[in-house]
C-alpha positions in Angstrom: -37.8 48.8 123.9 -38.2 52.6 124.3 -40.3 54.4 121.7 -38.3 56.5 119.3 -38.4 60.3 119.9 -37.1 63.0 117.7 -34.0 64.8 118.8 -34.2 68.5 119.3 -30.5 69.2 119.4 -30.5 70.9 116.0 -31.1 74.2 118.0 -27.4 74.0 119.1 -26.0 73.6 115.6 -23.9 76.3 114.0 -25.5 78.4 111.3 -24.0 76.3 108.5 -24.8 73.0 110.2 -28.4 74.2 110.8 -28.8 75.0 107.1 -27.5 71.6 106.1 -29.7 69.8 108.6 -32.8 71.7 107.3 -31.9 70.6 103.8 -31.8 67.0 105.0 -35.3 67.3 106.6 -36.7 68.8 103.4 -35.2 65.9 101.4 -36.6 63.4 103.9 -40.1 64.7 104.0 -40.5 65.5 100.3 -42.8 62.8 98.8 -42.7 60.8 102.1 -46.1 59.1 102.4 -45.4 58.4 106.0 -45.8 62.2 106.8 -48.5 63.5 104.6 -49.7 66.5 106.6 -46.8 68.4 108.2 -47.8 71.4 110.3 -45.3 73.5 108.4 -45.4 73.1 104.6 -42.1 72.2 102.9 -42.5 75.4 100.7 -42.7 77.5 103.9 -39.7 75.7 105.4 -37.7 76.2 102.2 -38.6 79.9 102.1 -37.5 80.3 105.7 -34.3 78.4 105.0 -33.6 80.6 102.0 -34.2 83.7 104.1 -32.0 82.5 106.9 -29.2 81.6 104.4 -29.3 85.0 102.8 -29.2 86.7 106.2 -26.2 84.5 107.3 -24.3 85.7 104.2 -25.2 89.3 105.0 -24.2 89.0 108.7 -20.8 87.6 107.7 -19.9 90.9 106.0 -22.3 93.3 107.8 -22.8 94.8 111.1 -24.8 94.4 114.3 -28.2 95.0 112.5 -27.4 92.2 110.0 -26.5 89.8 112.8 -29.7 90.6 114.7 -31.7 89.9 111.5 -29.8 86.6 111.0 -30.6 85.6 114.6 -34.3 86.4 114.2 -34.4 84.3 111.0 -32.6 81.5 112.8 -35.3 81.5 115.5 -38.1 81.2 112.9 -36.3 78.3 111.2 -35.8 76.5 114.6 -39.4 77.0 115.4 -40.4 75.4 112.1 -38.1 72.4 112.8 -39.4 71.9 116.3 -43.0 71.8 115.1 -42.0 69.3 112.4 -40.0 67.2 114.9 -43.0 66.8 117.2 -45.3 65.9 114.2 -42.8 63.4 112.9 -42.5 61.9 116.4 -46.2 61.4 116.7 -46.7 60.2 113.1 -43.9 57.6 113.5 -45.8 56.1 116.5 -42.5 55.2 118.2 -41.0 53.4 115.2 -37.4 54.3 114.8 -37.0 53.3 111.2 -40.0 55.4 110.2 -38.8 58.4 112.2 -35.4 58.3 110.5 -36.9 58.5 107.0 -37.9 62.1 107.9 -34.4 63.4 108.1 -34.7 64.0 111.8 -32.4 62.2 114.2 -33.6 60.1 117.2 -33.2 61.2 120.7 -30.8 59.0 122.8 -32.5 56.6 125.2 -30.2 57.8 127.9 -31.4 61.3 127.6 -35.0 60.2 127.6 -34.6 58.8 131.1 -33.5 62.2 132.6 -36.2 64.7 133.6 -35.5 68.3 133.2 -35.3 70.8 136.0 -37.3 74.0 135.9 -35.2 76.9 134.7 -34.1 79.4 137.3 -32.1 82.6 137.4 -34.4 84.3 134.8 -33.2 87.8 133.9 -34.6 90.2 131.3 -33.2 93.3 129.6 -34.4 95.5 126.8 -32.9 94.7 123.4 -34.2 97.5 121.1 -37.7 98.7 120.5 -40.3 96.1 121.2 -37.8 93.3 122.1 -36.6 91.7 125.4 -33.5 89.6 125.7 -34.0 86.9 128.4 -31.5 84.5 129.9 -31.6 81.6 132.4 -29.2 79.4 134.1 -28.3 76.5 131.8 -30.5 73.4 132.4 -28.7 70.0 132.3 -29.6 67.7 129.4 -31.8 70.4 127.8 -32.1 70.4 124.0 -33.8 73.7 123.6 -35.4 76.6 125.5 -38.9 77.9 124.9 -39.8 81.5 125.9 -43.1 83.2 126.0 -44.5 86.6 127.0 -47.8 88.1 127.7 -48.9 91.7 128.2 -50.3 92.8 131.5 -53.9 91.5 131.5 -53.5 89.8 128.1 -52.8 86.3 126.7 -49.6 84.5 126.0 -48.0 85.4 122.6 -46.3 82.9 120.3 -43.4 81.0 121.8 -39.8 81.4 120.6 -37.2 78.7 120.6 -33.4 78.7 120.9 -30.6 76.5 122.1 -28.8 79.4 123.8 -29.8 79.9 127.4 -28.1 83.3 127.4 -30.1 84.8 124.6 -33.9 84.0 124.5 -35.1 87.0 122.4 -38.8 88.0 122.5 -39.6 90.5 119.8 -42.6 92.1 118.3 -43.7 93.5 121.6 -45.6 96.7 122.2 -43.4 99.5 123.5 -44.2 100.8 127.0 -46.2 97.7 127.9 -45.4 95.6 131.0 -44.9 91.9 130.1 -44.8 88.7 132.0 -42.1 86.3 130.8 -41.6 82.6 131.4 -39.0 80.1 130.1 -39.0 76.3 130.0 -36.5 73.7 129.0 -37.3 71.1 126.3 -35.9 67.5 126.0 -35.4 64.9 128.7 -37.8 62.1 129.8 -40.8 64.4 130.1 -40.2 66.3 126.9 -40.4 69.6 128.7 -39.7 71.1 132.2 -42.1 73.1 134.2 -42.3 76.8 133.3 -40.0 79.1 135.2 -41.3 81.4 137.8 -42.8 84.5 136.0 -40.7 87.6 135.7 -42.0 91.0 134.7 -40.3 93.6 132.5 -41.5 96.6 130.6 -40.8 96.8 126.8 -39.3 100.0 125.5 
C-alpha cells in the first residue's frame, strides 16, 4: 500500500475556497496531539488568513493595487499551508487516517506515480518596483510552482509558491540589481521537479 502524502492542490483553489480550506486545517490541527510542533504556528496561520480575507474583500471593490495586495497575501497563506502540508506528511509517517485528521487531503496514488518534468519556457518581466513576474509553460500533473531568485553574487532568497504558472511573482527585490531566477514544479511521484534552467533579469 502506498504511503499517504498530503495533496498540494489547495494552491489552485479560488480565493473563497482557499479561505475555507485554511479554516479546515486550523480546526484539524488545533489541539491535535498527532501534530504538536507545526513549523507555522496556528496563531500565525490565523493572522495570515485574516489578512488575506480582508484583502480579498478590499480587492472586490477596489482597484489594481488592492488586487496586487490580495495576491501577495494569498502567496503568504499558500506558503504557510505548504510548510504545514510537508510537516503533516512527515509526522503522519504514511498513515492515511492520521494525515486526514489534520484537515489536509491526501494526494491521489495515481498522481504519485507520475514524475514531473522540469519547467521550460521561463520568461520574466518587471512588475513594479522590486518585483518580477515570472511565467513558465504549464507542467502536467503539477500541484504548485515554486520560484526563487538570487542577486548577482548573492544567495537564494525565500521561495514563493503559487498554483498559477502564468504569474509567479517575486517581490521584495532590490531595484537595479541583476537577479537569477529559477522555477520548479511540485507534486508527482518525486514531490518536485528539477529546477528550471536559470534566467537573469534586472529588477527596477
